[in-house]
VOGU-3710 file (C-alpha; in Angstrom, 3 decimals, decimal comma):
1> msnaahrvlw> -0,160/-0,495/0,451  1,486/3,092/-0,982  1,668/6,239/1,404  -0,559/8,203/-0,250  -3,282/4,894/0,902  -2,262/5,409/4,141  -3,021/8,380/4,511  -6,997/8,071/2,928  -6,836/5,143/5,364  -6,327/6,917/8,476
11> tvlalalvaa> -8,088/10,252/7,430  -11,110/8,027/6,664  -11,153/5,904/9,286  -10,224/9,201/11,630  -13,433/11,273/10,420  -15,628/8,481/10,696  -14,838/7,811/14,448  -15,224/12,079/14,762  -18,226/11,699/13,090  -19,737/8,589/15,456
21> ggvglalnlg> -18,265/10,924/18,316  -19,979/13,999/17,290  -23,289/12,594/17,023  -22,831/10,563/20,400  -22,434/14,015/21,769  -25,062/15,448/19,879  -27,636/12,742/21,105  -26,221/13,564/24,356  -27,024/17,031/24,459  -30,191/17,155/23,062
31> gfpgvepdap> -29,132/18,453/19,565  -31,044/16,640/17,235  -34,679/17,351/17,473  -37,385/14,550/18,978  -34,571/13,080/20,787  -34,335/13,113/24,556  -31,476/13,149/26,608  -32,278/11,664/29,022  -33,704/8,565/26,790  -32,126/5,396/25,441
41> lvgaglrraw> -30,706/4,970/22,025  -32,014/2,118/21,180  -35,122/0,185/20,871  -36,697/-1,989/23,215  -36,295/-5,265/20,892  -33,030/-4,376/21,348  -32,527/-3,908/24,754  -34,435/-7,131/25,416  -32,351/-9,120/23,195  -29,086/-7,355/24,843
51> rlaapwgala> -30,932/-9,003/28,541  -31,443/-12,089/27,067  -28,094/-12,389/25,967  -26,729/-11,248/29,166  -23,321/-12,619/30,440  -22,363/-13,537/26,518  -23,486/-10,304/25,057  -21,183/-8,436/27,128  -17,971/-10,786/26,264  -18,813/-11,010/22,916
61> vvvagllaal> -18,643/-6,735/23,125  -15,526/-7,149/24,897  -13,660/-9,561/22,417  -15,142/-7,858/18,865  -13,680/-4,596/21,081  -10,037/-6,541/21,316  -10,296/-7,511/17,983  -10,761/-3,937/16,903  -7,640/-2,384/19,051  -5,448/-5,727/17,825
71> gglwligrel> -6,394/-4,968/14,186  -5,515/-0,422/15,199  -2,336/-1,509/16,607  -0,938/-4,042/13,728  -2,287/-0,826/11,116  0,007/1,502/13,189  2,693/-0,732/13,485  2,669/-1,326/9,770  2,682/2,001/9,218  5,608/2,970/11,302
81> rgggslrgvl> 7,359/0,439/10,465  7,300/1,615/6,721  6,325/-1,946/5,379  8,150/-3,668/2,283  11,292/-1,517/2,131  14,685/-3,780/0,827  16,289/-5,303/3,540  18,258/-8,276/1,176  20,254/-7,875/-2,060  19,555/-6,869/-5,364
91> thrsgrrgrt> 20,634/-9,194/-7,773  21,238/-8,498/-11,530  22,012/-11,720/-14,062  23,866/-10,456/-17,167  23,447/-12,936/-19,971  25,423/-16,506/-18,972  28,156/-14,553/-17,340  26,815/-14,440/-13,200  25,331/-12,263/-11,441  25,965/-9,364/-9,258
101> rlpaavlvra> 24,652/-8,839/-5,858  24,401/-5,556/-4,157  22,914/-4,941/-0,347  20,273/-2,670/-0,557  20,938/-0,676/2,240  24,700/0,050/0,603  22,984/1,395/-2,052  20,581/3,593/0,260  24,405/5,117/2,124  25,429/5,750/-1,333
111> lerdltgdpr> 22,744/7,521/-2,830  22,253/9,593/0,123  26,201/10,328/0,083  25,861/11,269/-3,388  23,031/13,710/-3,301  24,352/15,067/0,256  27,898/15,905/-2,015  26,333/19,201/-2,822  26,692/21,220/0,039  23,046/22,735/-0,716
121> vrrarvvltg> 21,805/19,507/0,304  22,505/19,225/4,226  20,377/15,886/4,504  18,903/13,143/2,182  17,324/10,277/3,229  16,946/7,296/0,787  13,854/4,375/0,826  13,979/1,448/-1,473  10,984/-0,345/-1,966  9,239/-2,844/-4,077
131> epprpdlwir> 10,743/-5,746/-6,511  14,447/-5,961/-7,010  14,196/-5,574/-10,909  12,572/-2,570/-10,666  12,323/-0,759/-7,371  10,380/2,284/-6,476  12,789/4,825/-5,205  11,616/7,780/-2,344  13,951/10,780/-1,552  13,990/13,415/0,937
141> mdiaagarta> 16,156/16,005/1,244  16,519/18,894/3,522  18,177/21,915/0,846  19,896/24,515/3,556  17,965/28,012/4,714  18,970/30,503/1,771  20,456/27,911/-1,052  20,337/28,957/-3,914  18,495/25,921/-6,010  19,026/26,972/-9,656
151> glrdhvatai> 21,016/23,214/-11,017  19,940/21,165/-7,991  17,382/18,825/-10,177  20,362/18,154/-12,313  22,484/17,322/-9,364  19,698/15,085/-8,151  18,847/13,746/-11,660  22,805/12,818/-12,007  23,050/11,243/-8,464  19,820/9,090/-9,514
161> rrygdtagcr> 21,799/7,925/-12,978  24,634/6,654/-10,971  22,794/4,684/-8,515  21,359/3,060/-11,888  24,420/2,554/-13,235  25,775/1,103/-10,073  22,364/-0,780/-9,319  21,695/-2,173/-12,979  17,842/-1,328/-12,715  16,040/1,846/-13,124
171> pahldvtari> 13,311/2,887/-10,605  9,512/2,029/-11,542  8,913/4,672/-9,366  11,381/7,761/-8,489  9,451/10,330/-6,093  11,775/13,593/-4,930  10,691/15,937/-1,452  13,077/19,184/-0,865  11,897/20,896/2,028  13,956/24,332/2,852
181> dsgra> 16,078/23,000/6,332  15,269/25,109/9,477  18,713/24,973/11,022  16,646/23,682/14,152  18,479/20,645/15,146
//
């Protein structure tokens, strides 16, 4: 799942929870016409069924709540872990001459060093994701405040071209984010 899809998922989930909380608060405060603040929110039939399922109904609600909480923890863990970044090696096979194996972490560090070789780039963070023959390349750079950005695009393009030549593959997706560094640590 891409970063944009994760943001949309979390936004929809947050909006649904806020809407449910807002409706519950409005019902409790008598914000809807015809609804008394002290009146039960569910009908008599549902309350009767709840009482008939006495200890098991509450247990079912607790189990459903725990499963929802575990699902939420799993989603947050996947989001914070970053998902499918390459931790292994990129393998390139050129005909019958054998193959070249390069650790993905080495490629990431090399591209970060290459990008920060320009004095205008204070920091660079590179993430490789996807499948090794055509990985996705995510780059975030912090540019020094007040630095002229003329020629910076060429510097990044040259660094990516060197990465492609070294790894023997071209990125299937390239995302470059540049932001001005505030200078604070």
